[in-house]
VOKE-122476 format. One record per residue: residue in one letter; x, y, z of N, C-alpha, C, O, CB in turn. Coordinates in steps of 0.001 Angstrom, whole numbers, plus 500000, padded with zeros to 6 digits. Glycine has a CB too. Layout:
AXYZXYZXYZXYZXYZ
...
% end
This chain:
M670189701318610288669545699949610167669980699100611135671162698933611435669775699298608909
K668856698454611726668968697508612795669678696074612387669253695494611387667529697278613325
A670615695574613054671091694295612825670074693288612805669270693170613729672031693972613742
M670076692570611808669200691224611769669196690358613039670262689903613453669721690280610623
A668051690116613665668260689276614787668646687703614389668147687124613425666948689348615640
E669528687167615212669751685881614841668681684832614974667888684855615915670782685505615497
E668657683969614095667464683118613988667642682033614984668681681391615141667251682540612546
R666538681888615639666387680891616779665491679751616464664503679969615763665844681564618017
L665721678627616882664755677451616776664315677049618108665019677126619115665382676224616070
H663073676599618061662425676025619253662487674462619009661826673943618110660855676594619450
I663292673751619829663407672230619453663196671575620759663212672205621816664888671761618763
R662982670192620667662870669343621864663994668395621764664307667760620757661489668595621980
L664612668367623010665801667297623271665391666328624007664709666556625006667010667785623949
H665749665043623626665392663859624398666674663576625186667685663211624586664913662599623467
V666660663738626554667732663637627359667483662554628321666697662798629237668023664884627989
Y668090661271628247667878660195629023666414659767629052666076659013628140668373660474630312
D665582660083629855664175659744629930663267661068630024662144661036630528663943658799631187
T663782662104629554662986663441629534663070664180628316664139664257627710663430664367630590
D661955664769627882662119665530626706662289667183627382661733667595628400660688665249625590
I663084667835626613663360669182627166663253670155626021663914670051624988664786669271627859
P662369671116626271662182672105625050663231673146625350663471673466626514660595672817624910
V663896673711624261664915674600624392664841675653623087664490675239621982666290673767624509
N665165676892623295665519677669622216666851677874621875667566678382622738665025678767622348
V667393677550620669668669677549620393669005678317619069668144678515618213669087676202620380
K670219678711618953670636679420617713670648678338616610671135677230616836672104680149617874
R670159678636615523670162677749614357671475677030614012671410675872613601669764678525613203
E672630677624614149673938677223613971674299676299615056675228675526614823674834678360613903
D673697676246616252674040675524617368673191674173617605673449673429618551673916676443618501
E672249673932616760671225672969616914671941671605616949671732670814617868670154673073615767
Y672747671354615985673622670078615955674316669848617125674344668692617546674617670086614907
F674927670793617781675730670730619077674735670386620221675091669600621099676507672168619392
Y673615670896620238672619670723621286672167669230621150672095668565622183671371671788621133
R671891668718620073671382667320619841672585666474620248672402665567621059670888667024618259
E673794666697619754674856665785620073675054665633621640675226664583622261676156666281619397
A674986667018622166675068666937623706673998666131624353674277665365625276674999668318624320
A672811666267623915671680665344624571672020663955624241671749663122625106670146665657624025
K672602663520623072672925662056623031673897661653623804673823660530624303673251661610621837
L675036662514624067676105662207625057675681662073626314676058661079626935677091663132625099
I674928662912626869674239662827628334673372661340628238673586660475629087673044664362628664
S672628661174627411671732659892627367672562658748627474672396657920628370670882659748626067
N673556658641626506674351657491626429675249657255627726675484656131628168675195657606625192
T675751658507628317676552658301629446675623657773630684675945656843631423677311659658629777
V674546658445630771673518657877631803673159656445631639673102655701632619672212658642631739
N672911656028630413672558654630630108673683653673630495673484652567630997672233654474628611
T674813654160630233675976653394630455676083653076631970676275651930632375677214654144629929
Y675959654084632735675946653940634385674635653277634725674651652464635650676038655475635243
A673569653503634134672415652712634518672521651121634254671929650332634991671225653278633761
D673293650702633181673494649344632915674424648767633977674131647676634466674036649153631521
I675584649447634396676560649007635236675953648830636595676155647804637244677705649922635234
Y675127649931637085674677649978638479673207649674638554672575650123639510674966651344639111
K672612648962637648671168648649637606670763648096639021671288647069639451670837647570636426
G669896648739639680669163648400640856669932648771642134669482648610643268668838646934640840
R671144649288641837672095649442643097672321651054643351672827651493644384673675648633642802
K671949651725642449672076653372642458670945653924642162670233653427641289673046653993641496
S670587655036642830669246655769642532669609656672641242670728657091640947668682656767643920
E668425656867640562668530657824639423669282659115639544669978659631638669667260658175639051
K669047659560640741669868660876640953671375660684640970672168661487640478669483661550642312
D671702659552641576673167659148641646673757658909640173674866659289639799673323657766642548
L672849658235639433673340657886638085673432659231637167674221659253636222672325656772637412
L672656660282637452672813661539636904674056662287637157674760662841636313671805662269637299
Y674260662222638619675429662829638938676723662102638520677707662779638224675407663042640299
M676765660846638484677845660134637965678196660483636440679354660599636040677530658687638129
A677077660634635649677296661103634210677715662314634163678609662551633351676191661060633376
M677228663355634961677650664693635026679239664754635292679964665444634575676825665424636144
I679737663985636371681124663870636689681895663403635370682894663998634967681321662849637909
D681376662347634764682041661766633770682223662897632613683317663253632176681273660481633331
I681134663330632252681323664287631114682045665632631493682616666274630610679936664624630517
A682026666042632729682778667219633274684223666833633246685027667682632861682320667625634759
L684628665700633595686023665221633636686626665105632022687754665443631663686036663685634459
R685725664627631311686188664595629793686442666139629370687472666448628771684938663852628739
Y685644666909629644685702668376629443686934669020629965687699669607629199684546669023630078
E687164668926631308688158669432631867689667668819631257690616669593631132687888669205633315
K689778667501630928690748666992630335691110667526629075692254667922628852690545665826630270
E690081667563628132690248668249626952690769669691626901691616670119626117689089668213626376
K690087670415627928690321671836627988691913671865628491692598672797628071689179672640629065
G692437671022629246693869670936629569694760670739628352695808671342628118694102669810630530
N694192669823627634695042669497626255695166670730625379696137670836624630694301668310625312
N694289671607625433694270672820624523694757673956625156694585675070624661692946673146624020
D695433673757626353695936674944626982697383675241626410698349674480626453695945674759628561
T697318676644625809698505677081625075699288678080625838700127678747625231698134677652623755
S699096678254627133699710679387627888701273679026627924702117679915628032699031679551629458
E701571677810627838703200677498628012703814677887626782704945678373626776703608675881628294
Y703059677684625602703537678039624365703435679467624106704337679968623436702888677323623383
D702661680071624448702512681504624444703661682269625199704191683273624722701175681841625061
S704014681710626432705162682269627117706461682014626301707258682945626185705274681661628540
I706716680842625745707884680616624920707856681595623742708902682175623454707936679144624425
L706840681802623103706663682649621947707088684068622334707885684729621669705186682610621436
Q706492684492623469706750685815623850708198685999624042708762687016623641706006686175625053
G708818685039624646710330684989624914711137685152623641712096685916623537710740683627625587
L710681684391622712711370684334621395711120685718620556711922686121619714710808683024620552
I710011686335620865709831687577620207710597688614620685711106689443619930708571687967620239
S710738688633622061711680689535622728713201689454622297713929690435622149711588689264624183
E713535688247622136714998688054621727715168688442620187716244688864619764715470686463621977
I714172688294619465714198688690618089714237690236617913714932690849617103712993688108617389
E713333690771618851713323692311618755714582692865619303714987693934618846712115692953619537
E715216692282620191716503692859620853717573692716619779718414693612619704716963692047622276
C717629691724618971718512691440617928718506692586616645719502693027616072718107689997617440
L717165692904616396716893693814615400717227695356615934717049696320615188715379693607614968
% end
């Protein structure tokens, strides 16, 4: 018996000043919509700050850098490799004692 194909939705995302059609997994729809809002809000923030002084392309790149920086910082906060190393050492010590 074939596995049931995952359900996909065709949605339109409004990102800054553009509507983008995308096909998404139903369970990911919320995240796509929130991502579109984050992009739009970030670009709008930069547009307000640099109105008339930066090109739209520059604003988009600034927003991408801002969002990527947030992502990288968050990814760093969730790095557990140091803890994994400590746990491995403790496990080794426990096994030696047993």
